C-alpha positions as CSV (number, residue, x, y, z in Angstrom):
1,M,-8.2,-16.8,-10.4
2,L,-7.2,-13.2,-9.9
3,T,-5.1,-11.9,-12.8
4,S,-3.2,-8.6,-13.3
5,W,-2.3,-7.4,-16.8
6,F,0.5,-5.0,-16.4
7,W,3.0,-3.1,-18.6
8,S,6.4,-4.8,-18.9
9,G,8.4,-2.4,-21.0
10,D,6.4,-1.9,-24.2
11,A,4.3,-5.0,-23.8
12,I,1.4,-6.1,-21.7
13,R,2.1,-9.2,-19.5
14,S,-0.1,-11.3,-17.3
15,R,0.5,-12.5,-13.8
16,R,-1.3,-14.0,-10.9
17,V,-2.1,-11.6,-8.1
18,S,-0.3,-12.7,-4.9
19,D,-2.2,-13.5,-1.7
20,V,1.0,-13.2,0.3
21,V,1.2,-10.3,2.7
22,L,4.5,-9.8,4.5
23,S,4.3,-7.8,7.7
24,G,6.2,-7.0,10.9
25,T,6.6,-4.4,13.6
26,L,10.0,-2.6,13.4
27,D,11.8,-0.6,16.1
28,V,11.7,2.9,14.5
29,P,12.1,6.1,16.6
30,E,9.3,8.5,17.2
31,P,9.5,11.5,14.8
32,P,10.5,14.8,16.5
33,A,7.8,17.0,17.8
34,R,8.4,19.8,15.3
35,L,8.1,17.3,12.5
36,L,4.8,15.9,13.9
37,A,3.6,19.5,14.1
38,D,4.5,20.0,10.4
39,W,2.6,16.9,9.4
40,Q,-0.4,18.0,11.5
41,R,-0.5,21.4,9.9
42,E,-0.1,19.9,6.4
43,T,-3.0,17.4,6.8
44,S,-5.4,19.8,8.7
45,S,-5.0,23.1,6.8
46,R,-2.9,22.8,3.6
47,M,-4.4,19.6,2.3
48,I,-8.1,18.7,2.0
49,L,-7.8,15.2,3.5
50,E,-11.4,13.8,3.5
51,P,-12.3,10.5,5.2
52,G,-11.0,7.7,2.9
53,D,-8.4,9.8,1.1
54,V,-4.8,8.8,0.5
55,E,-2.6,11.6,-0.6
56,V,1.1,12.4,-1.2
57,M,2.8,14.6,1.4
58,P,5.6,17.1,0.8
59,F,8.9,15.2,1.4
60,A,11.8,17.6,1.2
61,R,11.0,19.4,4.5
62,T,10.6,16.0,6.3
63,R,14.0,14.8,5.2
64,V,15.6,18.0,6.5
65,R,13.8,18.0,9.8
66,W,14.1,14.3,10.6
67,P,17.5,13.3,11.9
68,D,16.5,9.7,12.1
69,Y,15.2,9.4,8.6
70,A,18.3,7.4,7.4
71,R,18.0,5.1,10.4
72,C,14.3,4.4,9.6
73,V,15.2,3.6,6.0
74,Q,18.1,1.3,7.1
75,T,15.8,-0.5,9.5
76,M,13.3,-1.0,6.7
77,S,16.0,-2.2,4.4
78,D,17.3,-4.7,6.9
79,W,13.8,-6.1,7.3
80,T,13.2,-6.4,3.5
81,C,16.6,-8.1,3.1
82,A,15.7,-10.6,5.9
83,S,12.3,-11.2,4.1
84,G,14.2,-12.3,1.0
85,L,14.1,-9.1,-1.1
86,A,17.8,-8.5,-1.2
87,E,18.7,-4.8,-1.9
88,V,15.7,-3.9,-4.0
89,L,14.5,-1.2,-1.5
90,A,17.6,1.0,-2.2
91,S,16.8,1.2,-6.0
92,S,13.0,1.8,-5.5
93,D,11.1,5.1,-5.5
94,V,10.0,6.3,-2.1
95,A,7.2,8.8,-1.1
96,L,5.7,10.2,2.0
97,M,1.9,9.6,2.2
98,A,-1.0,10.5,4.5
99,C,-4.3,8.8,4.8
100,R,-7.5,9.5,6.8
101,G,-8.5,5.9,6.6
102,A,-8.7,4.5,3.1
103,R,-11.7,3.3,1.1
104,Y,-11.3,-0.2,-0.2
105,H,-9.5,-0.3,-3.6
106,H,-6.8,-2.0,-5.6
107,D,-4.0,-0.3,-7.4
108,A,-3.4,-2.8,-10.3
109,A,-4.9,-0.4,-12.9
110,Q,-2.0,2.0,-12.3
111,Y,0.7,0.1,-10.5
112,G,0.2,-3.5,-11.8
113,G,3.9,-3.9,-12.2
114,A,4.7,-3.2,-8.6
115,A,4.3,-4.3,-5.0
116,F,3.8,-1.8,-2.3
117,C,6.2,-1.6,0.7
118,N,4.9,0.6,3.5
119,L,6.4,1.8,6.8
120,F,3.8,3.4,9.1
121,L,5.2,6.3,11.2
122,S,2.2,7.3,13.3
123,E,1.1,6.0,16.7
124,D,-1.7,3.4,17.1
125,K,-5.0,5.3,16.4
126,G,-7.2,2.3,16.4
127,L,-7.0,1.6,12.7
128,D,-6.3,-1.6,10.8
129,L,-5.0,-2.3,7.3
130,H,-7.6,-4.7,6.0
131,F,-7.3,-7.1,3.1
132,P,-11.0,-8.2,2.6
133,A,-10.4,-11.0,0.0
134,L,-7.9,-12.6,2.4
135,D,-9.8,-11.8,5.6
136,H,-6.5,-10.4,7.0
137,R,-6.1,-7.4,9.3
138,I,-2.9,-5.7,10.4
139,P,-3.1,-3.2,13.3
140,L,-1.4,0.1,12.3
141,T,1.1,1.5,14.8
142,R,4.5,3.2,14.6
143,G,6.9,0.7,13.0
144,T,4.3,-1.4,11.2
145,A,5.9,-2.6,8.0
146,V,4.0,-4.4,5.2
147,I,4.6,-5.6,1.6
148,F,1.7,-6.6,-0.6
149,D,0.7,-7.0,-4.2
150,T,-0.9,-3.9,-5.7
151,G,-3.7,-6.0,-7.1
152,Q,-4.8,-7.2,-3.7
153,P,-7.8,-5.1,-2.5
154,H,-7.2,-3.2,0.7
155,G,-8.5,-0.4,2.9
156,V,-7.7,1.3,6.2
157,I,-10.7,0.9,8.6
158,R,-11.6,1.4,12.2
159,R,-10.5,-1.5,14.4
160,G,-13.5,-3.7,15.1
161,S,-15.4,-2.4,12.1
162,S,-16.6,-4.7,9.4
163,G,-16.0,-2.1,6.6
164,F,-15.2,1.5,5.7
165,N,-17.5,4.0,7.3
166,V,-17.1,7.7,6.9
167,A,-18.6,8.3,10.3
168,D,-15.6,6.5,11.8
169,F,-13.4,9.4,10.7
170,A,-15.0,12.5,12.2
171,P,-13.3,15.8,11.8
172,D,-12.6,16.1,15.6
173,Q,-10.9,12.7,15.7
174,D,-7.1,12.3,15.2
175,C,-7.2,9.4,12.7
176,V,-4.5,10.4,10.2
177,Q,-1.8,7.9,9.5
178,I,1.6,9.0,8.0
179,F,3.7,6.4,6.2
180,L,6.6,5.9,3.8
181,T,5.9,3.9,0.7
182,W,8.2,2.3,-1.9
183,E,7.2,0.8,-5.3
184,L,9.0,-2.5,-5.6
185,P,9.2,-3.9,-9.2
186,I,7.1,-7.1,-9.3
187,E,9.4,-8.5,-12.0
188,D,12.4,-8.3,-9.8
189,P,13.2,-12.0,-9.1
190,H,13.5,-11.5,-5.3
191,V,10.1,-9.6,-5.2
192,G,8.4,-12.2,-7.3
193,Q,9.8,-15.1,-5.3
194,A,9.0,-13.5,-1.9
195,L,5.3,-12.9,-3.0
196,K,5.1,-16.2,-4.9
197,V,4.0,-14.5,-8.1
198,A,3.4,-16.6,-11.2
199,F,3.9,-14.8,-14.5
200,D,2.5,-15.2,-18.0
201,I,-0.5,-17.2,-16.8
202,A,-3.0,-16.2,-19.4
203,P,-3.7,-18.8,-22.1
204,S,-2.0,-18.0,-25.4
205,T,-5.5,-17.6,-27.0
206,S,-6.4,-14.8,-24.6
207,L,-7.1,-11.4,-26.1
208,Q,-4.5,-9.0,-24.7
209,P,-5.9,-5.8,-23.2
210,E,-4.6,-2.4,-24.2
211,A,-4.3,-1.1,-20.6
212,E,-3.4,-2.4,-17.2
213,Q,-6.4,-4.1,-15.5
214,L,-7.5,-6.7,-12.9
215,L,-9.5,-9.7,-13.9
216,L,-11.3,-12.2,-11.7
217,N,-12.0,-15.5,-13.5
218,G,-11.6,-13.6,-16.8
219,E,-13.9,-10.6,-16.0
220,Q,-12.5,-7.1,-15.3
221,V,-13.3,-6.2,-11.7
222,T,-13.0,-3.5,-9.0
223,V,-14.3,-3.5,-5.5
224,F,-17.1,-1.7,-3.6
225,P,-15.3,1.1,-1.6
226,D,-17.3,0.5,1.7
227,S,-17.1,-3.3,1.8
228,G,-14.2,-4.5,-0.4
229,R,-16.5,-7.0,-2.2
230,W,-15.8,-7.6,-5.8
231,R,-17.9,-6.0,-8.5
232,R,-17.6,-6.3,-12.3
233,V,-16.5,-3.3,-14.3
234,D,-19.3,-2.4,-16.7
């Protein structure tokens, strides 16, 4: 059993990590050329985006230079509503992100009270979003939408690869993906139901931790960044 302990207000609460991944390919317009040029400059010269890194991008300039931003958000909102999440997207925080691949990781130690909702904006560059514990891959292309539990390990790897390899992301290769991400509150009834999350699953005799963490069969765990396999936290 994979268990996430997360902050719920001033208390730590337990829940089962969902193995449900919602995904689809939405019809979103290609960003304008000047905006693509902005992103390329940001990721190649202003940021140090090493293979495997996932970083926050400046967002204000993107909003101003992207006439179709509101249309993309509305398309995403329509999809999340159709997936059973009602209007939760409108009240959730959004950020613009960039990744040059992504080493395998989970985010339950920092975002255990959330599900991630991502909309990828770049063209197909031969990369997959991979959930190793579920043996599930999602090809990344413009319009790829995905919602998943932050406690579910994931990475962005070369299509056809069995794991994350730095050599797959050479400096002369265009392998940066830009995406919008929302943090959906896992305790929202629509989010919890859509992902089939069970709450308060720890026995009453369990010792409550003092920080958010992920447990596999009662032991605190993380994953190997190259393979996504579980390893115990020492």
